[in-house]
Every structure is written in structure tokens, then in C-alpha cells.
TORVEX-459910 format. One record per atom (N, C-alpha, C, CB): residue number from 1; atom name; residue in three letters; z, y, x. Coordinates in Angstrom, 3 decimals. Atoms other than C-alpha are relative to their C-alpha. Glycine has a CB too. Layout:
N
DOKOL   drengu   setor   romar          w          v          u
DOKOL      NUM      CA     ALA          Z          Y          X
...
This chain:
87
DOKOL   drengu   setor   romar          w          v          u
DOKOL        1       N     MET     -0.558     -1.305      0.208
DOKOL        1      CA     MET     19.157    206.519     55.656
DOKOL        1       C     MET     -0.988      1.084      0.432
DOKOL        1      CB     MET      1.311      0.134      0.753
DOKOL        2       N     ALA      0.975     -0.985     -0.467
DOKOL        2      CA     ALA     16.369    208.279     57.548
DOKOL        2       C     ALA     -0.999      0.339     -1.097
DOKOL        2      CB     ALA     -0.734     -0.518      1.238
DOKOL        3       N     ILE      0.945     -0.234      1.104
DOKOL        3      CA     ILE     14.063    207.855     54.560
DOKOL        3       C     ILE      0.627      0.943     -1.023
DOKOL        3      CB     ILE     -0.408     -1.343     -0.678
DOKOL        4       N     LEU     -0.677     -0.857      0.974
DOKOL        4      CA     LEU     16.630    209.420     52.246
DOKOL        4       C     LEU      0.165      1.420      0.528
DOKOL        4      CB     LEU      1.365     -0.582     -0.362
DOKOL        5       N     GLN     -0.112     -1.338     -0.580
DOKOL        5      CA     GLN     17.176    212.330     54.642
DOKOL        5       C     GLN     -1.337      0.723     -0.047
DOKOL        5      CB     GLN      0.506     -0.080      1.443
DOKOL        6       N     ALA      1.336     -0.610      0.079
DOKOL        6      CA     ALA     13.426    212.946     54.772
DOKOL        6       C     ALA     -0.301      0.431     -1.434
DOKOL        6      CB     ALA     -1.085     -0.988      0.503
DOKOL        7       N     LEU      0.214     -0.367      1.402
DOKOL        7      CA     LEU     13.320    212.922     50.974
DOKOL        7       C     LEU      0.852      1.205     -0.388
DOKOL        7      CB     LEU      0.319     -1.189     -0.919
DOKOL        8       N     GLU     -0.867     -1.150      0.293
DOKOL        8      CA     GLU     16.254    215.345     50.802
DOKOL        8       C     GLU     -0.613      1.293      0.515
DOKOL        8      CB     GLU      1.388     -0.202      0.620
DOKOL        9       N     ARG      0.646     -1.193     -0.552
DOKOL        9      CA     ARG     14.408    217.773     53.070
DOKOL        9       C     ARG     -1.131      0.481     -0.896
DOKOL        9      CB     ARG     -0.533     -0.284      1.404
DOKOL       10       N     LYS      1.083     -0.362      0.921
DOKOL       10      CA     LYS     11.571    217.685     50.541
DOKOL       10       C     LYS      0.515      0.238     -1.415
DOKOL       10      CB     LYS     -1.064     -1.092     -0.018
DOKOL       11       N     ARG     -0.681     -0.247      1.280
DOKOL       11      CA     ARG     14.105    218.204     47.713
DOKOL       11       C     ARG     -0.340     -1.052     -1.056
DOKOL       11      CB     ARG     -0.367      1.381     -0.525
DOKOL       12       N     VAL      0.234      1.127      0.895
DOKOL       12      CA     VAL     13.525    214.775     46.201
DOKOL       12       C     VAL      1.311     -0.750     -0.147
DOKOL       12      CB     VAL     -1.136     -0.940      0.535
DOKOL       13       N     ALA     -1.224      0.770      0.250
DOKOL       13      CA     ALA     16.441    212.946     44.582
DOKOL       13       C     ALA     -0.381     -1.443     -0.306
DOKOL       13      CB     ALA      0.828      0.616     -1.175
DOKOL       14       N     VAL      0.230      1.416      0.249
DOKOL       14      CA     VAL     16.738    209.185     44.358
DOKOL       14       C     VAL      0.974     -0.450     -1.084
DOKOL       14      CB     VAL      0.173     -0.848      1.309
DOKOL       15       N     ARG     -0.833      0.580      1.046
DOKOL       15      CA     ARG     18.027    207.474     41.234
DOKOL       15       C     ARG     -0.183     -1.503      0.022
DOKOL       15      CB     ARG     -0.351      0.585     -1.399
DOKOL       16       N     ILE      0.027      1.457      0.020
DOKOL       16      CA     ILE     18.921    203.808     41.410
DOKOL       16       C     ILE      0.542     -0.405     -1.357
DOKOL       16      CB     ILE      0.840     -0.636      1.189
DOKOL       17       N     LEU     -0.353      0.188      1.402
DOKOL       17      CA     LEU     18.915    202.834     37.760
DOKOL       17       C     LEU      0.974     -1.146     -0.234
DOKOL       17      CB     LEU     -1.238     -0.234     -0.799
DOKOL       18       N     ASN     -0.874      1.142      0.283
DOKOL       18      CA     ASN     20.553    199.403     37.907
DOKOL       18       C     ASN      1.411      0.194      0.556
DOKOL       18      CB     ASN     -0.605     -1.269      0.578
DOKOL       19       N     LEU     -1.333     -0.314     -0.513
DOKOL       19      CA     LEU     23.495    200.866     39.894
DOKOL       19       C     LEU      0.564      1.277     -0.608
DOKOL       19      CB     LEU     -0.041      0.128      1.509
DOKOL       20       N     GLY     -0.441     -1.265      0.580
DOKOL       20      CA     GLY     23.656    204.135     37.985
DOKOL       20       C     GLY      0.297      1.040      1.065
DOKOL       20      CB     GLY      1.227     -0.219     -0.858
DOKOL       21       N     MET     -0.245     -0.903     -1.115
DOKOL       21      CA     MET     23.447    206.072     41.244
DOKOL       21       C     MET     -1.075      1.068      0.056
DOKOL       21      CB     MET      0.055     -0.772      1.320
DOKOL       22       N     ASP      0.915     -1.130     -0.092
DOKOL       22      CA     ASP     21.881    209.504     41.589
DOKOL       22       C     ASP      0.382      0.821      1.217
DOKOL       22      CB     ASP      0.029      0.866     -1.295
DOKOL       23       N     THR     -0.325     -0.713     -1.227
DOKOL       23      CA     THR     21.660    211.229     44.974
DOKOL       23       C     THR      0.084      1.509     -0.190
DOKOL       23      CB     THR     -1.019     -0.314      1.050
DOKOL       24       N     GLN     -0.191     -1.424      0.256
DOKOL       24      CA     GLN     21.703    214.651     43.328
DOKOL       24       C     GLN      1.476      0.330     -0.202
DOKOL       24      CB     GLN     -0.808      0.432     -1.223
DOKOL       25       N     THR     -1.417     -0.238      0.245
DOKOL       25      CA     THR     25.406    214.222     42.528
DOKOL       25       C     THR      0.810     -0.334      1.250
DOKOL       25      CB     THR      0.493     -0.833     -1.202
DOKOL       26       N     LEU     -0.874      0.286     -1.135
DOKOL       26      CA     LEU     28.264    214.215     45.027
DOKOL       26       C     LEU      0.465     -1.446     -0.011
DOKOL       26      CB     LEU      1.203      0.933     -0.007
DOKOL       27       N     THR     -0.438      1.392      0.114
DOKOL       27      CA     THR     29.454    210.854     43.722
DOKOL       27       C     THR     -1.113     -0.948      0.430
DOKOL       27      CB     THR      0.440     -0.315     -1.443
DOKOL       28       N     GLY      1.139      0.828     -0.398
DOKOL       28      CA     GLY     25.981    209.362     44.154
DOKOL       28       C     GLY     -0.208      0.001      1.504
DOKOL       28      CB     GLY     -1.260      0.479     -0.687
DOKOL       29       N     LYS      0.132     -0.087     -1.458
DOKOL       29      CA     LYS     25.792    210.629     47.735
DOKOL       29       C     LYS      1.106     -0.792      0.693
DOKOL       29      CB     LYS      0.035      1.469      0.459
DOKOL       30       N     LEU     -1.111      0.754     -0.577
DOKOL       30      CA     LEU     29.231    209.185     48.464
DOKOL       30       C     LEU     -0.248     -1.500     -0.096
DOKOL       30      CB     LEU      1.311      0.362     -0.701
DOKOL       31       N     MET      0.257      1.425      0.196
DOKOL       31      CA     MET     28.300    205.792     46.999
DOKOL       31       C     MET     -1.117     -0.488      0.926
DOKOL       31      CB     MET     -0.367     -0.279     -1.465
DOKOL       32       N     LEU      1.115      0.389     -0.860
DOKOL       32      CA     LEU     25.026    205.697     48.911
DOKOL       32       C     LEU      0.436     -0.076      1.462
DOKOL       32      CB     LEU     -1.163      0.989     -0.154
DOKOL       33       N     THR     -0.507      0.009     -1.369
DOKOL       33      CA     THR     26.782    206.561     52.171
DOKOL       33       C     THR      0.902     -1.208      0.231
DOKOL       33      CB     THR      0.762      1.299      0.300
DOKOL       34       N     ALA     -0.895      1.157     -0.124
DOKOL       34      CA     ALA     29.440    203.890     51.542
DOKOL       34       C     ALA     -0.797     -1.300      0.063
DOKOL       34      CB     ALA      0.990     -0.044     -1.181
DOKOL       35       N     LEU      0.830      1.208     -0.016
DOKOL       35      CA     LEU     26.819    201.241     50.758
DOKOL       35       C     LEU     -0.773     -0.120      1.312
DOKOL       35      CB     LEU     -0.976      0.006     -1.187
DOKOL       36       N     GLY      0.701      0.012     -1.282
DOKOL       36      CA     GLY     24.869    202.223     53.865
DOKOL       36       C     GLY      0.919     -0.431      1.132
DOKOL       36      CB     GLY     -0.580      1.375      0.299
DOKOL       37       N     GLY     -0.970      0.400     -1.010
DOKOL       37      CA     GLY     28.018    201.848     55.978
DOKOL       37       C     GLY      0.301     -1.486     -0.053
DOKOL       37      CB     GLY      1.276      0.783     -0.169
DOKOL       38       N     VAL     -0.258      1.435      0.166
DOKOL       38      CA     VAL     28.727    198.402     54.552
DOKOL       38       C     VAL     -1.203     -0.816      0.493
DOKOL       38      CB     VAL      0.305     -0.332     -1.489
DOKOL       39       N     ALA      1.209      0.711     -0.445
DOKOL       39      CA     ALA     25.112    197.333     55.159
DOKOL       39       C     ALA     -0.100     -0.003      1.523
DOKOL       39      CB     ALA     -1.263      0.645     -0.611
DOKOL       40       N     GLN      0.044     -0.072     -1.458
DOKOL       40      CA     GLN     25.285    198.527     58.770
DOKOL       40       C     GLN      1.057     -0.922      0.611
DOKOL       40      CB     GLN      0.213      1.452      0.476
DOKOL       41       N     PHE     -1.063      0.880     -0.479
DOKOL       41      CA     PHE     28.600    196.701     59.281
DOKOL       41       C     PHE     -0.419     -1.460     -0.084
DOKOL       41      CB     PHE      1.280      0.225     -0.803
DOKOL       42       N     GLU      0.448      1.384      0.173
DOKOL       42      CA     GLU     27.162    193.453     57.884
DOKOL       42       C     GLU     -1.074     -0.361      1.021
DOKOL       42      CB     GLU     -0.534     -0.217     -1.423
DOKOL       43       N     ARG      1.081      0.240     -0.959
DOKOL       43      CA     ARG     24.088    193.763     60.095
DOKOL       43       C     ARG      0.560     -0.206      1.407
DOKOL       43      CB     ARG     -0.998      1.175     -0.007
DOKOL       44       N     GLU     -0.581      0.112     -1.330
DOKOL       44      CA     GLU     26.170    194.311     63.233
DOKOL       44       C     GLU      0.838     -1.269      0.144
DOKOL       44      CB     GLU      0.853      1.224      0.303
DOKOL       45       N     MET     -0.773      1.242     -0.037
DOKOL       45      CA     MET     28.483    191.405     62.362
DOKOL       45       C     MET     -0.931     -1.210      0.158
DOKOL       45      CB     MET      0.855     -0.143     -1.282
DOKOL       46       N     MET      0.960      1.087     -0.096
DOKOL       46      CA     MET     25.472    189.123     61.899
DOKOL       46       C     MET     -0.562     -0.102      1.423
DOKOL       46      CB     MET     -1.137      0.202     -1.013
DOKOL       47       N     LEU      0.535     -0.002     -1.361
DOKOL       47      CA     LEU     24.021    190.166     65.263
DOKOL       47       C     LEU      1.039     -0.486      1.005
DOKOL       47      CB     LEU     -0.479      1.400      0.380
DOKOL       48       N     GLU     -1.067      0.451     -0.897
DOKOL       48      CA     GLU     27.377    189.620     66.962
DOKOL       48       C     GLU      0.189     -1.513     -0.080
DOKOL       48      CB     GLU      1.316      0.710     -0.338
DOKOL       49       N     ARG     -0.125      1.453      0.158
DOKOL       49      CA     ARG     27.669    186.114     65.501
DOKOL       49       C     ARG     -1.167     -0.723      0.662
DOKOL       49      CB     ARG      0.076     -0.375     -1.488
DOKOL       50       N     GLN      1.171      0.613     -0.628
DOKOL       50      CA     GLN     24.138    185.336     66.674
DOKOL       50       C     GLN      0.128      0.010      1.516
DOKOL       50      CB     GLN     -1.281      0.728     -0.424
DOKOL       51       N     ARG     -0.161     -0.085     -1.458
DOKOL       51      CA     ARG     24.914    186.550     70.210
DOKOL       51       C     ARG      1.029     -1.007      0.491
DOKOL       51      CB     ARG      0.416      1.421      0.417
DOKOL       52       N     LYS     -1.032      0.953     -0.409
DOKOL       52      CA     LYS     28.052    184.414     70.355
DOKOL       52       C     LYS     -0.491     -1.442     -0.106
DOKOL       52      CB     LYS      1.256      0.184     -0.850
DOKOL       53       N     ALA      0.457      1.368      0.236
DOKOL       53      CA     ALA     26.261    181.318     69.034
DOKOL       53       C     ALA     -1.170     -0.394      0.895
DOKOL       53      CB     ALA     -0.393     -0.165     -1.444
DOKOL       54       N     SER      1.228      0.363     -0.704
DOKOL       54      CA     SER     23.072    181.497     71.101
DOKOL       54       C     SER      0.227     -0.780      1.296
DOKOL       54      CB     SER     -0.775      1.236      0.305
DOKOL       55       N     PRO     -0.157      0.852     -1.180
DOKOL       55      CA     PRO     24.472    180.122     74.425
DOKOL       55       C     PRO      0.415     -1.424     -0.359
DOKOL       55      CB     PRO      1.023      0.603      0.940
DOKOL       56       N     LYS     -0.459      1.320      0.415
DOKOL       56      CA     LYS     26.005    177.204     72.534
DOKOL       56       C     LYS     -1.123     -0.843     -0.594
DOKOL       56      CB     LYS      1.121      0.135     -1.003
DOKOL       57       N     ARG      1.090      0.717      0.665
DOKOL       57      CA     ARG     22.715    176.302     70.896
DOKOL       57       C     ARG     -0.784     -0.829      0.991
DOKOL       57      CB     ARG     -0.930      0.974     -0.716
DOKOL       58       N     SER      0.913      0.867     -0.737
DOKOL       58      CA     SER     20.913    173.337     72.326
DOKOL       58       C     SER     -0.338     -1.148     -0.926
DOKOL       58      CB     SER      0.625     -0.508      1.360
DOKOL       59       N     ARG      0.466      1.054      0.899
DOKOL       59      CA     ARG     18.869    170.737     70.543
DOKOL       59       C     ARG      0.447     -1.361      0.515
DOKOL       59      CB     ARG     -1.536      0.043     -0.145
DOKOL       60       N     PRO     -0.346      1.363     -0.425
DOKOL       60      CA     PRO     20.280    167.209     70.638
DOKOL       60       C     PRO     -1.259     -0.768      0.388
DOKOL       60      CB     PRO      0.759     -0.748     -1.122
DOKOL       61       N     ALA      1.155      0.725     -0.543
DOKOL       61      CA     ALA     18.015    164.788     72.504
DOKOL       61       C     ALA     -0.749     -0.785     -1.059
DOKOL       61      CB     ALA      0.446     -0.938      1.094
DOKOL       62       N     ASN      0.674      0.842      0.995
DOKOL       62      CA     ASN     17.267    162.652     69.438
DOKOL       62       C     ASN     -0.489      0.791     -1.217
DOKOL       62      CB     ASN      0.938     -1.100     -0.457
DOKOL       63       N     THR      0.428     -0.814      1.133
DOKOL       63      CA     THR     16.392    165.581     67.133
DOKOL       63       C     THR     -1.315      0.685      0.328
DOKOL       63      CB     THR      1.075      1.042     -0.367
DOKOL       64       N     SER      1.288     -0.641     -0.227
DOKOL       64      CA     SER     12.796    166.716     66.845
DOKOL       64       C     SER      0.011      1.401     -0.602
DOKOL       64      CB     SER     -1.148     -0.844     -0.602
DOKOL       65       N     VAL      0.114     -1.369      0.515
DOKOL       65      CA     VAL     11.756    170.304     66.140
DOKOL       65       C     VAL     -0.282     -0.026     -1.498
DOKOL       65      CB     VAL     -1.115      0.776      0.744
DOKOL       66       N     GLU      0.318      0.086      1.427
DOKOL       66      CA     GLU     10.294    169.284     62.754
DOKOL       66       C     GLU      1.244     -0.356     -0.801
DOKOL       66      CB     GLU     -1.109     -1.038     -0.248
DOKOL       67       N     ASN     -1.218      0.406      0.681
DOKOL       67      CA     ASN     13.555    167.594     61.776
DOKOL       67       C     ASN      0.968      1.174     -0.110
DOKOL       67      CB     ASN      0.661     -1.171      0.736
DOKOL       68       N     GLN     -0.884     -1.165      0.037
DOKOL       68      CA     GLN     15.495    170.755     62.677
DOKOL       68       C     GLN     -0.446      0.992     -1.054
DOKOL       68      CB     GLN      0.050      0.677      1.363
DOKOL       69       N     SER      0.473     -0.968      0.989
DOKOL       69      CA     SER     13.257    172.957     60.521
DOKOL       69       C     SER      0.253     -0.515     -1.411
DOKOL       69      CB     SER     -1.498      0.294      0.200
DOKOL       70       N     LEU     -0.313      0.560      1.318
DOKOL       70      CA     LEU     13.687    170.570     57.588
DOKOL       70       C     LEU      1.477      0.152     -0.310
DOKOL       70      CB     LEU     -0.403     -1.479     -0.072
DOKOL       71       N     GLN     -1.431     -0.159      0.211
DOKOL       71      CA     GLN     17.440    170.679     58.065
DOKOL       71       C     GLN      0.343      1.440     -0.338
DOKOL       71      CB     GLN      0.774     -0.449      1.232
DOKOL       72       N     SER     -0.310     -1.397      0.278
DOKOL       72      CA     SER     17.480    174.492     58.140
DOKOL       72       C     SER     -0.523      0.408     -1.372
DOKOL       72      CB     SER     -0.592      0.906      1.085
DOKOL       73       N     ASP      0.522     -0.291      1.336
DOKOL       73      CA     ASP     15.254    174.662     55.031
DOKOL       73       C     ASP      0.938     -0.544     -1.069
DOKOL       73      CB     ASP     -1.409     -0.597     -0.175
DOKOL       74       N     ALA     -0.898      0.608      0.980
DOKOL       74      CA     ALA     17.591    172.313     53.189
DOKOL       74       C     ALA      1.309      0.771     -0.079
DOKOL       74      CB     ALA      0.271     -1.469      0.354
DOKOL       75       N     SER     -1.263     -0.734      0.032
DOKOL       75      CA     SER     20.714    174.204     54.223
DOKOL       75       C     SER     -0.187      1.362     -0.642
DOKOL       75      CB     SER      0.569      0.156      1.411
DOKOL       76       N     MET      0.265     -1.275      0.645
DOKOL       76      CA     MET     19.112    177.501     53.167
DOKOL       76       C     MET     -0.111     -0.191     -1.513
DOKOL       76      CB     MET     -1.288      0.635      0.564
DOKOL       77       N     PHE      0.151      0.275      1.426
DOKOL       77      CA     PHE     18.169    175.966     49.794
DOKOL       77       C     PHE      1.357     -0.191     -0.650
DOKOL       77      CB     PHE     -0.876     -1.239     -0.225
DOKOL       78       N     TRP     -1.319      0.254      0.588
DOKOL       78      CA     TRP     21.701    174.702     49.169
DOKOL       78       C     TRP      0.883      1.228      0.064
DOKOL       78      CB     TRP      0.682     -1.160      0.705
DOKOL       79       N     GLY     -0.756     -1.256     -0.067
DOKOL       79      CA     GLY     23.164    178.012     50.334
DOKOL       79       C     GLY     -0.383      0.925     -1.131
DOKOL       79      CB     GLY     -0.227      0.697      1.339
DOKOL       80       N     LEU      0.467     -0.841      1.114
DOKOL       80      CA     LEU     21.018    179.864     47.798
DOKOL       80       C     LEU      0.479     -0.549     -1.326
DOKOL       80      CB     LEU     -1.530      0.104      0.000
DOKOL       81       N     ARG     -0.478      0.616      1.234
DOKOL       81      CA     ARG     21.962    177.370     45.098
DOKOL       81       C     ARG      1.494      0.297     -0.200
DOKOL       81      CB     ARG     -0.250     -1.528      0.026
DOKOL       82       N     LEU     -1.433     -0.265      0.075
DOKOL       82      CA     LEU     25.646    177.878     45.912
DOKOL       82       C     LEU      0.253      1.437     -0.403
DOKOL       82      CB     LEU      0.677     -0.301      1.338
DOKOL       83       N     ARG     -0.174     -1.416      0.347
DOKOL       83      CA     ARG     25.325    181.669     45.753
DOKOL       83       C     ARG     -0.334      0.235     -1.470
DOKOL       83      CB     ARG     -0.886      0.894      0.898
DOKOL       84       N     ALA      0.385     -0.165      1.400
DOKOL       84      CA     ALA     23.544    181.414     42.402
DOKOL       84       C     ALA      1.077     -0.575     -0.924
DOKOL       84      CB     ALA     -1.359     -0.682     -0.271
DOKOL       85       N     ALA     -1.037      0.627      0.832
DOKOL       85      CA     ALA     26.247    179.113     41.035
DOKOL       85       C     ALA      1.262      0.843     -0.036
DOKOL       85      CB     ALA      0.328     -1.402      0.517
DOKOL       86       N     LEU     -1.214     -0.809     -0.057
DOKOL       86      CA     LEU     28.999    181.502     42.131
DOKOL       86       C     LEU     -0.118      1.290     -0.799
DOKOL       86      CB     LEU      0.334      0.322      1.433
DOKOL       87       N     ARG      0.189     -1.264      0.745
DOKOL       87      CA     ARG     27.493    184.431     40.236
DOKOL       87       C     ARG      0.466     -0.110     -1.418
DOKOL       87      CB     ARG     -1.452      0.420      0.012
């Protein structure tokens, strides 16, 4: 939002073509503010979940660091595949 405020001070408007949003219009400003609020909410929720999970995290004795990274890569891959399939 700071970048957009700096651009506004210089009288520059932002048009997001694939969303049809223009910051010169009141509707465009409203949509941009709403999207920014949702993005901030998601970010804070993610950080809260990470804070709650971090004390519980401990590596099982029989799991190596390399094995954990392979597991996280695989879960990320399948998560992306699932998101793509749901679209």
C-alpha cells in the first residue's frame, strides 16, 4: 500500500488489466483497499499458525534432514497439483 500511496502523491494511477481495476476511480480504490485488507489478514493468520506450531515441531529421531526436505517438496508439489485441479 505504501507504494501505491507514493504513486498517488506523484499523481500516477494504477490499472490492473486482468482484474479490470483502476485506482483513478472510487470503485477501483475500494477494491484495492479490500484486497489489501484480505492479503494482510491472510498474512497475519499464516504467522499466527506458524507461531502456534513452532513449539510442537521436533524432528523424529529416525528422520534425517534430507528426508524431511524431500517430504516437504513432495507435499508442496501435491498441494500445487490439488490447487490446479480445483481451478
